[in-house]
N, C-alpha and C positions, 0 to 999 in steps of 0.2 A: 831331393838331390844330395849327393854325398860327394865330398872332395877329398882327394889324396893329393898331397903336393911334396915337392922336395927336389933336389938336385938329380941331375941325369945319373942313371945306373946307381941310384941308392936304395932300390929295393921297393919301390912303389907298386908296380906291377905284382910282385910275389906277395906283397901284403893283401892287395886287393883279391887276388886268386885264392889266397888262404883263407880270406874272410868269407868268400862265396862257397867255399867247400863243394858240395855237390850239386849246387843251383846251377841251372842252365843260364848262360848269358851269351850276348853277342857283343864282339868288339868292333869299334870303329876308329880308325886312325886318321885323323885330318878330315872327319866328315861328321855330320849329324844326320841320323836316319830320320825319315818321316814317321815311321812307325816301326815297331820292333818287337821282340819277345819280351819276357817278364823283367828282364834286366840287361841293361846297356851300359858297357864301358866305352867312354869317349876319351881319346887321347890325341897327342900330336897337335895342340892348339896353334903351334908354330905354323903348320902346313894350313890349318883351317883359317887363320887370319889372312894367309896370303891369297886366298880365293877372293877376297874383298878388298885387295889392295888399292883399288881404283877409288875407294871412298875413304873418307876420313876416319881416323881411329876410333873416335866417339861412335860414330855410326857403325862401325864393324862391331865394336863391343856390344851395341844395342841390339843389333841384328842376331848375333850368335847367342847372346843371353835370352833373347825372346824366344828363339828357336829351342834351346835346351830346356827353358822353363817350360814351355808348351809340351815338350816330350816328357819331362819329369811328372806331370800331371797324369800321364797314362801308364808310364812304366818306371821302375826303378832305375835312376840313373847315376852312374859313378864316374866322376870326371878325374882323370889322372893328369895333373897339371906339373910341367917341369918349371922349375925355378929359372927364369931367364933373366941374364944381365948381372944379378947380384951387386947392384949399384954402379956398374960400369956402363957408361954411355958410349955405344959404338959411334966410330966416326962415320961409317958407311950408312947413308940415308935408308937403304933397304933394310939394314939390320936393326937400326933404330926404330923403324916402323913396326917391325915384328915384336921387339921388346916392348915398346909403348903399347901397342894393340893388344898383346897378351896380358899386359899389366892391367889395363882397363877392363879387358874380359873378366880376369880373375878377380878383380875388385868387386865387380857386379855378381859374379858366381858365388863368392864367398858371402856376400850379404844375404843371398837368397838360399844358402846351403842349410840342410838340417844338420849335417856333421861335417867336420873339418879335421884331417889328421894330416900332420907333418911327419915325413919320414926322412931320417937323416942317418945314413949309413946303416939302414936296416933296422932302426929303432924308431918306434911309432910314438908319437905324442899327440894325444887327442887335443885340438885347439878349441873346438866347439862341438 
């Protein structure tokens, strides 16, 4: 599994697509496929965690990470993760859940990832 993360509109998707060059891939926004082609791009984790909002954020993270880890044993998985919150705690409970659940998902994914690249205004920095 490979992770590309950074702020919104900082060039993450462009970076991923440039890395894939002529490789075929499928993109999934806010969802995880059960099966897919050789390469899968998963993005919009904010929408993904909201599908599980009826359960605790720790369970949300566990469920999502298990699904992605299972998929990554079958195909190449690239996760595009938006930096959410930047240390700001939202007043709204709904927004806090999204920030906290995404943070927990990202922590677990980052531990499992083969590679991690941070994109900041189009500049890629390899973290892992």
